[in-house]
N, C-alpha and C positions, 0 to 999 in steps of 0.2 A: 545416490549421492545430495550431500546438502547444498543448498544455493548460497548458503553464507561462508564467506571465505575471510581470511586473516588479512591485515594488510602486507604480511608477509608474500602469501600466495598471491595478491592481485601485484605487487611490485616484480615479483617472478613473471608473471603471465605477461604483463607490458614489455618487458625485457624479452622474454624468449619469443611472442608471438603478436608483435606490434602491428604488423598488416592486417592481422585478423581480431583485432580486439579494440573495441572502443570504451571507453569509461567515460561515465557521465555523473555530473554535479547536479543533483536536485535539491539542492538547500533551499529552503522557503520559510518564511515566518507569516502565520496565518494573519497577524494584526498588522504586519509591516510588509506587504506584497513585494515592494521593489528591495526588501533588504536582502535577500537571496542572491540575485543577480549582481547588486552591488558589491558583496561580500566575495563572489566567484570574482569579480573583475580585479579585486585587490589580490587575492591568492586562491590558487587551487593546486589539486593534484595535477602533475605534468600532463600534458595530452589530452586532459579532461574537455569536454565540451558541455555546455550548461541546457537544461531543460528545465522550464519554468511551469510549476503547478497550475498557476491561473491561467498562463497564455497558450502553453502547449498540451498539457494534458487535462484541462477541463475546456468546455465550450461556455458561453454565457448561460448565466442563471436564467430561468424563464418562471413561470408561474409554478410549473412542478419539475420536478427533477431534481430538486436539492441546491445545495449551494457551490457544490463543485461537480456538476453533471459531466459524464466522462466525454472526452475529445471525440468528434465525428471519426470512426475508425479509418478511412481514407485521407483525411488532413492529418492526422496524427502519423501516418504512413508515410505521407510526403514528409512531413517534417524528420522522421527519422532517416529517410534516405538522405536528405540534405546533411545531416551530420554523419554520415558514413555505415547506418546500420541497414542490413537486409537480415534476413531470416537464417543466414549462415553465420553472420558476425557473433562473434562471443561479445558479451557485452557484462560492463562490470557499473554498478551505481551507488552512489554514496550520500548520503546528508549528514546534518550534524544535529540530528533531532531524534535519536535512538532508532533508526530506521524507518520511521513512520512514512516520509517521503517516498523514501529508497523503495519501501514495500509497494506503496501506490503504482509507482514506475515498473515495478516486477511485474506486478500484478496486470496492469494494461498491456505490456508486451506479452504476456503469456496469454491474456485473452485474444491478441493480434495472431497467435498462432507461433511465438518465438519460444524457442525452446532452452536456451543458453543465456540466460541472464542471471548474475552472480551479484549478491549484495555484500558489500565491505563491511563486515562485522565491526560496530563500534565506531562507523563513519569517519569523517575527516579527523576527529580530535584524536583518532586511534592510529591515524595514520601519522599523524605529528608526533605523537606519544612514541611511535616506534622508530622515529628518528628520519623518517623519508623527508626528502626534499618538496618544496611548495614553489609554484611561480605563477606570474601573472601573464604570462605568454597565452594567446589565444590560439589554440590551432586552426588547421585550416583542412578540415577532413575531405578526402575524395568521395564524393558522392555516389550513393548506390539505389537501387530500387527494393523497396520493401513492398512485398506482395502479401498483404494478412488474409490469413485464413481464420477467421473466427471461431472461437469456441463458446458459441453462442449459448450451449446448455450450462455454463458457469456463471451466467449472469441474469438475475431476476429485477423485475420492476415491481412496483405497488401492488399491482393487481394479483401479480404471482404471490406476494408475501401474504396477502389478505386470504388468499385460498388455502395456505399453510397454516394457519392458527389454529391451533386444536389439533392438527395432523400428527399423529403418534410418531409416524415415520419421518418426520422433519422437526429438527432442534434450532430455535433462533438465537442468534448470539448476540447481545449488544456489547460492542467494544468502549463504549465511552467510560468515562469516570464512575464511580458508584453512584456520587451525589447526584449526577445528572439521569443515570439510569433510574432512581427511586422517585426522580421530581423535585428532591430538596432545593437543588440549584440548577439553573438552566441560565447561563450567560449569553448565548448565541441564538437561541429559536425563541418564537413567540409561544410555545406551548411547550409543557415540562411532563417527563415519563417517560415510558417506554411501549414496545409494542406486546400487547399481551401474551404472555406465556415466554417471553425471551428470558433467558438465562444472562447474566452479567460476567463477563471475562473481559477486564479492563485491559488493553492493549499491552499495556507496562507491564502486565505478568508474564510476558513472553521474555523479560529480559532480567537479568542477575541485580544484583545490588551494585556491582561495578558497570553497568550501562551496557553490557555484551549482550548476545543472545543466549538464551539457555540450551544446553545441549539436547539432542534428540530426546535421551532418557527423560530428562528434566521437563520437557515439553509434554511427553509421554504422560508424567505424573501430574502437571499441570492440568491436562485435559482428561484425566482418568475417569471422571465422572460421567463422561459423553460416550454414547455407544458409537463405537465405530461403524456400525452397520446403517447409521441413519443419514439421513440426508442433512447437512448442516449448513445453515444460512446465517451469514456475519454482514451486520449494520453498525453504522456510528452515527456521528453526527450528518457526515457529509460525503462518506464513502471514502475517505481517507485512512483515518486511524482502524479502520474495518480490515485494512490489507495487513497489515502486520499478523491479525488473528488468523487470517486465510493462512498466509505463509506457516505461522507456527501450527496450526493444523495439520499443514500439509508434511511439516517436517516430523511432525508426531506421527505420520502415518494414516491419516484421516483422508479417504480419497474422493470422498463424495461432498465436496466443499464449495459452496456457492455464495457470490457476493451481490447484497444487495445495494446497487452502487448509490442510489438516491438517499438512501437510509431515513434517519429521522426527519431531517430537513425537509423531505419530499414527502414523508408519510404524513406529516402534520399539515401539509398543503392543501389534503382534502380533508375537509370539515368533518365528513360522517365517518372517518376511520376510527376505529376504538382505541382508548389509548388506558394504561394502568400506570399506577404510582406505586411507591413502596417496593419491598422485597418479594420475590415469588419462592425463592428457594434459598439455600445456604451456599450456592457457589459464589 
């Protein structure tokens, strides 16, 4: 079953099962960290609670770990409990950035052991386009206890990735814009290029021209050059835009998909790590 759901499905679920469903707004702007919370305060989907990429889903950046290192699991679990989420709660998440931040939230809950997290396809703009109401009212959720059960085998660090360079059974996927992958343009990090051997699948390739997610069949075609029996390791700049590719791969039927959460910003924090530029294949 797909985790991608229409606004109609979301509206129906919120009406039919309100006590067991939590909807989460994760709108965020990388260059304006406070903008997402401000827009949530002005208007959001009724009953939606807000989760902040920087404050809630990430811990403070250090020398290593990248720009958006994953939040401590116990701390995130405590936050989830405060907004009414345990591992039995149905969770719906949306953003207004093509699903990039929603996918990051989805992945982190999946990593913590949650199995019922859905993404509203098309985000808030699709909700509004579908004619559903908005509100500025902030809900008061009933607190629950979230007990994490980490899927540790789905997360890799820099040392794990270094061992996989050149390994035939592992495929590295770089989810960044092609110009950043090749090293022609690098607006955020102090070194340009990509991890040697990585293939480039820009995360927006998971979407149609209208901004909705591609169907399962379209995603299978999108990733058709990849061996479904291989281990797929996905990274981006800081572990955010890699998550749509993890989701897209899983929707396409790939089962052995892992996230290098520190991603490029972590990789280049180690001066001796190898770097490649230009293209390596025709993907």
